[in-house]
N, C-alpha and C positions, 0 to 999 in steps of 0.2 A: 780066097784070101783078100783079093783086091776088093771084092764086094764088101767084106767086113770092114776094111779100112775106110771105104766110102761112108758106111753107116756110122762109124766112130767119129769121122770128121764132121758129118752132118749133126750128130748129137752134140758135139762140142760147140758148134756155131749156135745151136739153139739154147744151150745151157749158159753160155757166157753172159748174155744180158741179164738172165735171171740171177746169176751169182753176183754180178755187180750191183744189181738193185737190192739184193739181200744185204750186201756189205754196207751200202749207203743207208739203209734203214737202220742197221745196228749202230752206225756211227754217223749221225747226221752232221752236216757241216755247221760250223759256228755261225751264230746270228747275232746281230746287234740288238735285236729286240729282246726284252726281258722275258724270261721263261714264264713268270707269273705276272704278266702285264696287268696293271690296274689292281693288283692284289696287295694286301698289307706288306708282303715281302718286297714287292717292287717299290712301294712308297717308302719303306724304311731304308732301302738302298739309296734312293734319291736323297733322303735326309742325311745319310752318312756322307755322301759326296758333296753336299752343299750345306755345311753346318750353319744353323741359324737362319736359313733362308725362309723358313716357315714361321718364324717368330714375329709377334705383333708389337712388341714393346722393347725398348732399350733404355736402361738407366745407368748413367755413368757419373763418376766423381773422380777428382784428382787434384794435384797441385797445379797452380795457375801463376804464370809470370806475365806481367804486362810491360810493354815497351812503348812509351810515348813516342810519337812520330811527328815530323813536320813542325808546325807552330807550337804544338804542345811540348815537344822536346826542347825547342828553343827557349820557351818561357820557364818550364818546370825544371830544366837542368838535367843532371845525370841520375835523377831518382828512378828506381826500378820497382814499381808496385809488385807485390807478390801476396799470395794467399791461396785460396782454394776455389774450385768451381764444381757445380753439379748441374746435370741436365737430364731431361727425360723426353723421349720421342716415341710416337705411336704410329704404326702403319695406317695409312688412311683408308685402305681397302685390302681385300684378301691377299692378292699377289702383287700389289703395287710396290714399286721400288721407292715410293715417296713416303716420308715420315713427317709428321708435324709435332711440335713440342715446345718446351720452354728451357731456357738456359739462364743460370744465375751465377754470379761471381762476386767474391768478397776479397778485396786486396788492401793491404796497408800501404800508405804512401809516405812513410816517415813519421817519427815520433821523437819527443824530447821528454826526459824524465828528470825531475829535480827532487831532492830530499832535504827537508828542513826539520831541525830539532829545536824545540823551545826550551826555556829554562826549566819549566815544570816537568820535563820529560816527554811531552807530547811530540810525536813524530808525524810530519805531514809529507806525503808522497804525491807530487803533482806530475801527472802524465798528460801530455798534449799529443793527441793522435789524429792523424790525417788518414782518411779512408776513401776508397772508391767502391761502390756497390753497383753492380751491373745487372740488368734484367732484360732479356730479349725473347721474343717469339722467334721460332726458327722453322724452316722447311729444309728437310734433308733428303737428298737423292742418293740412295745407296743401291747400285745395280745388283740384281740377284745373280751374282757370279759364283762359280764354284771355288772351292779351295779354302785355305785357312787365313788368307790375307784379303781383306775387303776394303777398298777405298770408298769414301763418300764425300759429298759436296754439300755446302750449306748456304742458305741465305738467311740473314738475321735483321731484325728491326726491334728497337727498344729504347732503353734509357741508361744513362750513366748518372749516378747520384754521388755527389761529392759532399763529405761531411768532415768537419773538424770539431773536436770537443775536448774539454779539459776535465780530467778525472782527478778529484782530490780525495785522497785516502788519509784519514786521521786515525792514528793508533794511540791509545792511552792506557796506562796501567790501572788495573782494578785494585784500589786500596783495600777493599774488603776481603781480598783473597791473597794477601801477602805478596801482591805484585807478581804472581806467577802466571796469570792469564792476561790476555790482551783483548781489548774490545776495538773492533775496526768499524769505521763508518765511511762509506764511499759516496761522494757527491759528484754527479756528472753535470757539467755546465756546457751547453752547446755554444760554439764560437762562430760557426759559419756553415751554411748549407746552400747547395745549388744543384740544378739538374740540367743535363744536356741530352738532346736526342742522339741516338746511336744507331748505326746501320752498317751493313756491309755483308761480308760472306767469309766462308772459311773452307778449308779442306782437311780431311782427316783420314786415318788409316786404322782399321781394326785388325789385330793379329790374335789368332786363336791361342789361348793358354790352356783351356780345359773345357769341359762341357758347359756351355752357356756363359763362359767367362772369356773376355777379350782384353788385351792390352790396347789402350786407346791413345793415339798420338794425334794431336789436333792443333791447328793454327788458324786464327781468325783475324781478318783485317777489318777494323771497325773505326771508320771516320766518325766524327761527332761534331755537333754544333758548338758554338761558343758558350763557355761557362766560366764562373769564377771559382777559385779554390785557394787553399792555403798551403804553402810549401813548408817543409820542415824548418823550424826555428823562427817562423814568422808569427808566432803567438808568444807574448811575454808580458810580465807585469809592467805597468807604467812606472818609470822611476820617480815621477813626481807624485804619484798616488798609488801605492801598492795594492789598494783595494780594487783598482781598475786594471783591465787587461787590454793591451794593444794587439790588434789583429791586422796584419798586412795581407791584402788579398791580391792574387794574381789572376789574370784573365786571358784566355786564348781559346782557340779551337781545341777539341779534345780527341784527336785521332790517336788510335792505339793499335798495336799488333800484339795479340794475346796468344801465348803458347801454353798448352795444357797437356800433361802426361798423367794418365790415370787408368782406371779399370772400368769396363762396361759389362753389365749383365744383360743378357737377352732372354726374353720370356715368350 
């Protein structure tokens, strides 16, 4: 009997490692390495964890608000230019976090509208509009981080174009059609134009909304060289000669802080 017990104990000692090895083979320990490394399945998993990280282009547009700063604010007053902006950036190489592109902005800087009616029924609408048009080349650094919130940083260099023009719209009744239709004629008369160098940088945040669609929050600090421009109300008819127009020009540095909220599409 004792001999049988010794045989059973010896067999148990021999079979124990084999049993453990069999269990480990059936249930291998978890590993951080992908099961199908370098396969399409692994690549798709990486794309899911890092949305947009493999895209080569980003195109965005949105509402734009400009805030004159320093000397520009002191001279221009409390005006707040606003309008819209559009930008496009392209990855400079396969996996680089650096994008290069262009940025454009269009902002109104105040306007005056007057309406005059002549004795013969002709109505003239005179609108004097001040505008700022910006154009910049940009370099964007957007780290290839994972997640649905992705910051970026920009350097920008370009121009600010200041333009003031008077738009005269004349409406008159068409006598040959019982005065039911109106004929409109618009004449645009430039009053002033100037250009300033513009440069600076910005910071932004992309927040994932859906596949390839991001909410874009962006602020750019853009100092500028000296330029002349026209403030609201500084274009008006000469009281001594209504055929002439008086234009009062202001002049200062053109620093601005631009804020943009919009949508970006990645491809």
